[in-house]
PQR file of N, CA, C, O and H, with PARSE charges and radii, in Angstrom:
ATOM      1  N   MET A   1      -7.027  12.117  -8.957 -0.4000 1.5000
ATOM      2  CA  MET A   1      -6.370  10.634  -9.398 -0.0000 2.0000
ATOM      3  C   MET A   1      -5.372   9.955  -9.477  0.5500 1.7000
ATOM      4  O   MET A   1      -4.289  10.370  -9.892 -0.5500 1.4000
ATOM      5  N   LEU A   2      -5.587   8.898  -9.116 -0.4000 1.5000
ATOM      6  CA  LEU A   2      -4.661   7.080  -8.580 -0.0000 2.0000
ATOM      7  C   LEU A   2      -4.059   7.791  -8.966  0.5500 1.7000
ATOM      8  O   LEU A   2      -4.297   8.628  -9.837 -0.5500 1.4000
ATOM      9  H   LEU A   2      -6.466   8.561  -8.779  0.4000 1.0000
ATOM     10  N   GLN A   3      -2.638   7.479  -8.058 -0.4000 1.5000
ATOM     11  CA  GLN A   3      -0.928   8.160  -8.101 -0.0000 2.0000
ATOM     12  C   GLN A   3      -0.825   6.595  -8.161  0.5500 1.7000
ATOM     13  O   GLN A   3      -1.474   5.905  -7.375 -0.5500 1.4000
ATOM     14  H   GLN A   3      -2.445   6.799  -7.351  0.4000 1.0000
ATOM     15  N   LEU A   4       0.105   5.981  -9.226 -0.4000 1.5000
ATOM     16  CA  LEU A   4       1.058   4.962  -9.906 -0.0000 2.0000
ATOM     17  C   LEU A   4       2.496   4.773  -9.100  0.5500 1.7000
ATOM     18  O   LEU A   4       3.588   5.334  -9.193 -0.5500 1.4000
ATOM     19  H   LEU A   4       0.633   6.541  -9.864  0.4000 1.0000
ATOM     20  N   VAL A   5       1.968   3.713  -8.265 -0.4000 1.5000
ATOM     21  CA  VAL A   5       3.422   3.580  -7.586 -0.0000 2.0000
ATOM     22  C   VAL A   5       3.852   1.995  -7.847  0.5500 1.7000
ATOM     23  O   VAL A   5       3.062   1.158  -8.284 -0.5500 1.4000
ATOM     24  H   VAL A   5       1.081   3.258  -8.190  0.4000 1.0000
ATOM     25  N   THR A   6       5.436   1.687  -7.458 -0.4000 1.5000
ATOM     26  CA  THR A   6       6.438   0.832  -7.811 -0.0000 2.0000
ATOM     27  C   THR A   6       6.016  -0.568  -8.018  0.5500 1.7000
ATOM     28  O   THR A   6       6.049  -1.390  -8.934 -0.5500 1.4000
ATOM     29  H   THR A   6       6.078   2.367  -7.103  0.4000 1.0000
ATOM     30  N   VAL A   7       5.266  -0.449  -5.776 -0.4000 1.5000
ATOM     31  CA  VAL A   7       5.246  -2.009  -5.554 -0.0000 2.0000
ATOM     32  C   VAL A   7       3.827  -1.663  -6.769  0.5500 1.7000
ATOM     33  O   VAL A   7       3.158  -0.789  -7.320 -0.5500 1.4000
ATOM     34  H   VAL A   7       5.239   0.219  -5.033  0.4000 1.0000
ATOM     35  N   THR A   8       4.151  -3.660  -6.550 -0.4000 1.5000
ATOM     36  CA  THR A   8       2.217  -4.413  -7.127 -0.0000 2.0000
ATOM     37  C   THR A   8       2.079  -5.179  -6.105  0.5500 1.7000
ATOM     38  O   THR A   8       2.764  -6.120  -5.704 -0.5500 1.4000
ATOM     39  H   THR A   8       4.694  -4.370  -6.103  0.4000 1.0000
ATOM     40  N   VAL A   9       0.718  -4.488  -5.537 -0.4000 1.5000
ATOM     41  CA  VAL A   9       0.029  -5.011  -5.235 -0.0000 2.0000
ATOM     42  C   VAL A   9      -1.314  -5.728  -5.662  0.5500 1.7000
ATOM     43  O   VAL A   9      -1.995  -5.172  -6.524 -0.5500 1.4000
ATOM     44  H   VAL A   9       0.162  -3.724  -5.862  0.4000 1.0000
ATOM     45  N   THR A  10      -1.702  -6.811  -5.171 -0.4000 1.5000
ATOM     46  CA  THR A  10      -2.500  -8.066  -5.336 -0.0000 2.0000
ATOM     47  C   THR A  10      -3.507  -7.902  -3.880  0.5500 1.7000
ATOM     48  O   THR A  10      -3.165  -7.628  -2.730 -0.5500 1.4000
ATOM     49  H   THR A  10      -1.149  -7.263  -4.471  0.4000 1.0000
ATOM     50  N   ARG A  11      -4.821  -8.181  -4.437 -0.4000 1.5000
ATOM     51  CA  ARG A  11      -5.985  -8.653  -3.705 -0.0000 2.0000
ATOM     52  C   ARG A  11      -4.911  -9.760  -2.338  0.5500 1.7000
ATOM     53  O   ARG A  11      -4.101 -10.559  -2.808 -0.5500 1.4000
ATOM     54  H   ARG A  11      -5.099  -8.404  -5.372  0.4000 1.0000
ATOM     55  N   GLY A  12      -4.983  -9.706  -1.542 -0.4000 1.5000
ATOM     56  CA  GLY A  12      -4.806 -10.588  -0.332 -0.0000 2.0000
ATOM     57  C   GLY A  12      -2.784  -9.827   0.042  0.5500 1.7000
ATOM     58  O   GLY A  12      -2.066  -9.958   1.033 -0.5500 1.4000
ATOM     59  H   GLY A  12      -5.641  -9.057  -1.161  0.4000 1.0000
ATOM     60  N   GLN A  13      -2.646  -9.392  -0.749 -0.4000 1.5000
ATOM     61  CA  GLN A  13      -0.648  -9.446  -0.113 -0.0000 2.0000
ATOM     62  C   GLN A  13      -0.770  -7.875   0.367  0.5500 1.7000
ATOM     63  O   GLN A  13       0.228  -7.185   0.573 -0.5500 1.4000
ATOM     64  H   GLN A  13      -3.230  -9.285  -1.555  0.4000 1.0000
ATOM     65  N   GLU A  14      -2.361  -7.315   0.546 -0.4000 1.5000
ATOM     66  CA  GLU A  14      -1.995  -5.463   1.209 -0.0000 2.0000
ATOM     67  C   GLU A  14      -1.069  -5.198   3.093  0.5500 1.7000
ATOM     68  O   GLU A  14      -0.321  -4.299   3.478 -0.5500 1.4000
ATOM     69  H   GLU A  14      -3.171  -7.876   0.379  0.4000 1.0000
ATOM     70  N   PRO A  15      -1.653  -6.554   3.879 -0.5600 1.5000
ATOM     71  CA  PRO A  15      -0.796  -6.593   4.907  0.2800 2.0000
ATOM     72  C   PRO A  15       0.239  -7.030   4.679  0.5500 1.7000
ATOM     73  O   PRO A  15       0.952  -6.756   5.644 -0.5500 1.4000
ATOM     74  N   LEU A  16       1.061  -7.844   3.587 -0.4000 1.5000
ATOM     75  CA  LEU A  16       2.974  -7.913   4.384 -0.0000 2.0000
ATOM     76  C   LEU A  16       3.101  -7.192   2.605  0.5500 1.7000
ATOM     77  O   LEU A  16       3.554  -7.889   1.697 -0.5500 1.4000
ATOM     78  H   LEU A  16       0.482  -8.067   2.803  0.4000 1.0000
ATOM     79  N   VAL A  17       2.787  -6.236   2.447 -0.4000 1.5000
ATOM     80  CA  VAL A  17       3.604  -4.612   2.150 -0.0000 2.0000
ATOM     81  C   VAL A  17       3.988  -4.386   2.971  0.5500 1.7000
ATOM     82  O   VAL A  17       5.203  -4.490   3.138 -0.5500 1.4000
ATOM     83  H   VAL A  17       2.420  -5.670   3.185  0.4000 1.0000
ATOM     84  N   LEU A  18       2.778  -3.755   4.375 -0.4000 1.5000
ATOM     85  CA  LEU A  18       2.783  -2.966   4.697 -0.0000 2.0000
ATOM     86  C   LEU A  18       3.798  -3.454   6.184  0.5500 1.7000
ATOM     87  O   LEU A  18       4.031  -2.598   7.037 -0.5500 1.4000
ATOM     88  H   LEU A  18       1.791  -3.670   4.240  0.4000 1.0000
ATOM     89  N   GLN A  19       4.165  -4.445   6.293 -0.4000 1.5000
ATOM     90  CA  GLN A  19       4.961  -5.622   6.986 -0.0000 2.0000
ATOM     91  C   GLN A  19       6.216  -5.221   6.760  0.5500 1.7000
ATOM     92  O   GLN A  19       6.884  -4.942   7.756 -0.5500 1.4000
ATOM     93  H   GLN A  19       3.976  -5.140   5.600  0.4000 1.0000
ATOM     94  N   GLN A  20       6.828  -5.097   5.441 -0.4000 1.5000
ATOM     95  CA  GLN A  20       7.920  -4.670   4.489 -0.0000 2.0000
ATOM     96  C   GLN A  20       7.786  -4.059   4.614  0.5500 1.7000
ATOM     97  O   GLN A  20       8.564  -3.639   5.470 -0.5500 1.4000
ATOM     98  H   GLN A  20       6.285  -5.324   4.632  0.4000 1.0000
ATOM     99  N   VAL A  21       6.490  -2.692   4.009 -0.4000 1.5000
ATOM    100  CA  VAL A  21       7.665  -0.976   5.006 -0.0000 2.0000
ATOM    101  C   VAL A  21       7.923  -1.025   6.057  0.5500 1.7000
ATOM    102  O   VAL A  21       8.950  -0.416   6.360 -0.5500 1.4000
ATOM    103  H   VAL A  21       5.858  -3.033   3.313  0.4000 1.0000
ATOM    104  N   ALA A  22       7.286  -1.640   7.012 -0.4000 1.5000
ATOM    105  CA  ALA A  22       7.519  -1.368   8.437 -0.0000 2.0000
ATOM    106  C   ALA A  22       8.741  -2.343   8.591  0.5500 1.7000
ATOM    107  O   ALA A  22       9.602  -1.841   9.313 -0.5500 1.4000
ATOM    108  H   ALA A  22       6.452  -2.134   6.766  0.4000 1.0000
ATOM    109  N   GLU A  23       8.963  -3.198   8.269 -0.4000 1.5000
ATOM    110  CA  GLU A  23      11.241  -3.690   8.154 -0.0000 2.0000
ATOM    111  C   GLU A  23      12.190  -2.935   7.571  0.5500 1.7000
ATOM    112  O   GLU A  23      13.413  -2.806   7.632 -0.5500 1.4000
ATOM    113  H   GLU A  23       8.263  -3.605   7.682  0.4000 1.0000
ATOM    114  N   ALA A  24      10.938  -2.297   6.770 -0.4000 1.5000
ATOM    115  CA  ALA A  24      12.737  -1.332   6.309 -0.0000 2.0000
ATOM    116  C   ALA A  24      13.058  -0.200   6.671  0.5500 1.7000
ATOM    117  O   ALA A  24      13.929   0.573   6.271 -0.5500 1.4000
ATOM    118  H   ALA A  24       9.945  -2.401   6.720  0.4000 1.0000
ATOM    119  N   GLY A  25      12.126  -0.124   7.645 -0.4000 1.5000
ATOM    120  CA  GLY A  25      12.488   1.003   8.311 -0.0000 2.0000
ATOM    121  C   GLY A  25      12.040   2.252   8.524  0.5500 1.7000
ATOM    122  O   GLY A  25      12.452   2.957   9.445 -0.5500 1.4000
ATOM    123  H   GLY A  25      11.419  -0.752   7.970  0.4000 1.0000
ATOM    124  N   HIS A  26      10.767   2.760   7.299 -0.4000 1.5000
ATOM    125  CA  HIS A  26       9.796   3.622   6.731 -0.0000 2.0000
ATOM    126  C   HIS A  26       9.479   4.134   7.901  0.5500 1.7000
ATOM    127  O   HIS A  26       9.260   3.643   9.008 -0.5500 1.4000
ATOM    128  H   HIS A  26      10.433   2.187   6.551  0.4000 1.0000
ATOM    129  N   ASN A  27       9.502   6.260   7.049 -0.4000 1.5000
ATOM    130  CA  ASN A  27       8.182   6.206   8.279 -0.0000 2.0000
ATOM    131  C   ASN A  27       6.496   7.299   8.129  0.5500 1.7000
ATOM    132  O   ASN A  27       5.863   8.160   8.740 -0.5500 1.4000
ATOM    133  H   ASN A  27       9.680   6.658   6.149  0.4000 1.0000
ATOM    134  N   ASP A  28       6.439   6.019   6.171 -0.4000 1.5000
ATOM    135  CA  ASP A  28       4.786   6.544   5.434 -0.0000 2.0000
ATOM    136  C   ASP A  28       4.437   5.260   5.665  0.5500 1.7000
ATOM    137  O   ASP A  28       4.290   4.515   4.696 -0.5500 1.4000
ATOM    138  H   ASP A  28       6.954   5.320   5.674  0.4000 1.0000
ATOM    139  N   ILE A  29       4.187   4.630   7.382 -0.4000 1.5000
ATOM    140  CA  ILE A  29       3.255   3.508   6.983 -0.0000 2.0000
ATOM    141  C   ILE A  29       1.280   4.303   6.273  0.5500 1.7000
ATOM    142  O   ILE A  29       0.364   3.990   5.513 -0.5500 1.4000
ATOM    143  H   ILE A  29       4.306   5.234   8.170  0.4000 1.0000
ATOM    144  N   GLN A  30       1.576   5.106   6.962 -0.4000 1.5000
ATOM    145  CA  GLN A  30       0.155   6.482   7.264 -0.0000 2.0000
ATOM    146  C   GLN A  30      -0.034   6.555   5.754  0.5500 1.7000
ATOM    147  O   GLN A  30      -1.155   6.540   5.244 -0.5500 1.4000
ATOM    148  H   GLN A  30       2.320   5.360   7.580  0.4000 1.0000
ATOM    149  N   ASP A  31       1.118   6.636   5.042 -0.4000 1.5000
ATOM    150  CA  ASP A  31       0.849   7.234   3.295 -0.0000 2.0000
ATOM    151  C   ASP A  31       1.005   5.822   2.915  0.5500 1.7000
ATOM    152  O   ASP A  31      -0.071   5.361   2.534 -0.5500 1.4000
ATOM    153  H   ASP A  31       2.028   6.647   5.456  0.4000 1.0000
ATOM    154  N   HIS A  32       1.974   4.973   2.887 -0.4000 1.5000
ATOM    155  CA  HIS A  32       1.406   3.757   2.152 -0.0000 2.0000
ATOM    156  C   HIS A  32      -0.362   3.242   2.504  0.5500 1.7000
ATOM    157  O   HIS A  32      -1.098   2.776   1.634 -0.5500 1.4000
ATOM    158  H   HIS A  32       2.848   5.347   3.197  0.4000 1.0000
ATOM    159  N   ALA A  33      -0.803   3.480   4.074 -0.4000 1.5000
ATOM    160  CA  ALA A  33      -2.429   2.770   3.847 -0.0000 2.0000
ATOM    161  C   ALA A  33      -2.893   4.005   3.686  0.5500 1.7000
ATOM    162  O   ALA A  33      -2.994   4.045   2.459 -0.5500 1.4000
ATOM    163  H   ALA A  33      -0.205   3.858   4.781  0.4000 1.0000
ATOM    164  N   ASP A  34      -3.045   4.450   3.854 -0.4000 1.5000
ATOM    165  CA  ASP A  34      -3.708   5.931   2.597 -0.0000 2.0000
ATOM    166  C   ASP A  34      -3.429   5.287   1.586  0.5500 1.7000
ATOM    167  O   ASP A  34      -4.413   5.598   0.915 -0.5500 1.4000
ATOM    168  H   ASP A  34      -2.963   4.418   4.850  0.4000 1.0000
ATOM    169  N   TYR A  35      -2.709   4.464   0.788 -0.4000 1.5000
ATOM    170  CA  TYR A  35      -2.993   4.131  -1.184 -0.0000 2.0000
ATOM    171  C   TYR A  35      -3.365   3.081  -0.985  0.5500 1.7000
ATOM    172  O   TYR A  35      -4.435   2.787  -1.518 -0.5500 1.4000
ATOM    173  H   TYR A  35      -1.909   4.211   1.333  0.4000 1.0000
ATOM    174  N   ARG A  36      -2.647   1.996  -0.107 -0.4000 1.5000
ATOM    175  CA  ARG A  36      -3.852   1.011   0.102 -0.0000 2.0000
ATOM    176  C   ARG A  36      -5.582   0.927   0.139  0.5500 1.7000
ATOM    177  O   ARG A  36      -6.317   0.048  -0.311 -0.5500 1.4000
ATOM    178  H   ARG A  36      -1.778   2.234   0.327  0.4000 1.0000
ATOM    179  N   VAL A  37      -6.068   2.764   1.175 -0.4000 1.5000
ATOM    180  CA  VAL A  37      -7.361   2.743   0.978 -0.0000 2.0000
ATOM    181  C   VAL A  37      -7.733   3.006  -0.280  0.5500 1.7000
ATOM    182  O   VAL A  37      -8.510   2.143  -0.689 -0.5500 1.4000
ATOM    183  H   VAL A  37      -5.471   3.478   1.540  0.4000 1.0000
ATOM    184  N   SER A  38      -7.526   3.743  -0.969 -0.4000 1.5000
ATOM    185  CA  SER A  38      -8.117   4.164  -2.711 -0.0000 2.0000
ATOM    186  C   SER A  38      -7.523   2.996  -3.274  0.5500 1.7000
ATOM    187  O   SER A  38      -8.540   2.540  -3.797 -0.5500 1.4000
ATOM    188  H   SER A  38      -6.895   4.445  -0.637  0.4000 1.0000
ATOM    189  N   LEU A  39      -6.997   2.514  -3.439 -0.4000 1.5000
ATOM    190  CA  LEU A  39      -6.408   0.929  -4.253 -0.0000 2.0000
ATOM    191  C   LEU A  39      -7.593  -0.109  -3.872  0.5500 1.7000
ATOM    192  O   LEU A  39      -8.076  -0.766  -4.794 -0.5500 1.4000
ATOM    193  H   LEU A  39      -6.171   2.885  -3.014  0.4000 1.0000
ATOM    194  N   GLU A  40      -8.009  -0.259  -2.757 -0.4000 1.5000
ATOM    195  CA  GLU A  40      -9.753  -0.572  -2.566 -0.0000 2.0000
ATOM    196  C   GLU A  40     -10.621  -0.343  -2.969  0.5500 1.7000
ATOM    197  O   GLU A  40     -11.623  -1.026  -3.178 -0.5500 1.4000
ATOM    198  H   GLU A  40      -7.618   0.275  -2.008  0.4000 1.0000
ATOM    199  N   ARG A  41     -10.333   0.940  -3.202 -0.4000 1.5000
ATOM    200  CA  ARG A  41     -12.017   1.799  -3.505 -0.0000 2.0000
ATOM    201  C   ARG A  41     -11.754   1.476  -5.013  0.5500 1.7000
ATOM    202  O   ARG A  41     -12.647   0.797  -5.520 -0.5500 1.4000
ATOM    203  H   ARG A  41      -9.519   1.496  -3.032  0.4000 1.0000
ATOM    204  N   PHE A  42     -10.498   1.891  -6.012 -0.4000 1.5000
ATOM    205  CA  PHE A  42     -10.378   1.407  -7.294 -0.0000 2.0000
ATOM    206  C   PHE A  42     -10.625   0.425  -7.305  0.5500 1.7000
ATOM    207  O   PHE A  42     -11.614   0.463  -8.037 -0.5500 1.4000
ATOM    208  H   PHE A  42      -9.773   2.443  -5.600  0.4000 1.0000
ATOM    209  N   LEU A  43     -10.387  -1.455  -6.806 -0.4000 1.5000
ATOM    210  CA  LEU A  43     -10.612  -2.473  -6.856 -0.0000 2.0000
ATOM    211  C   LEU A  43     -12.234  -2.779  -6.876  0.5500 1.7000
ATOM    212  O   LEU A  43     -12.646  -3.631  -7.663 -0.5500 1.4000
ATOM    213  H   LEU A  43      -9.583  -1.486  -6.211  0.4000 1.0000
ATOM    214  N   ARG A  44     -12.825  -2.332  -6.319 -0.4000 1.5000
ATOM    215  CA  ARG A  44     -14.413  -2.052  -5.547 -0.0000 2.0000
ATOM    216  C   ARG A  44     -15.433  -2.333  -7.319  0.5500 1.7000
ATOM    217  O   ARG A  44     -16.660  -2.243  -7.346 -0.5500 1.4000
ATOM    218  H   ARG A  44     -12.491  -1.640  -5.680  0.4000 1.0000
TER
END
C-alpha cells in the first residue's frame, strides 16, 4: 500500500521537492526518490 506523506506533490514539481529536501540537510533523499518513483507509478 502506498503510504501517504504530508508533502503535496503535483506533476512537474518533483525536482523542486527533492531540492528542498536537500537544502534542508536531510539524509533521506533516497527515500524521497523511492517515494517519487512510487508516486509516478501511481499517477500512470
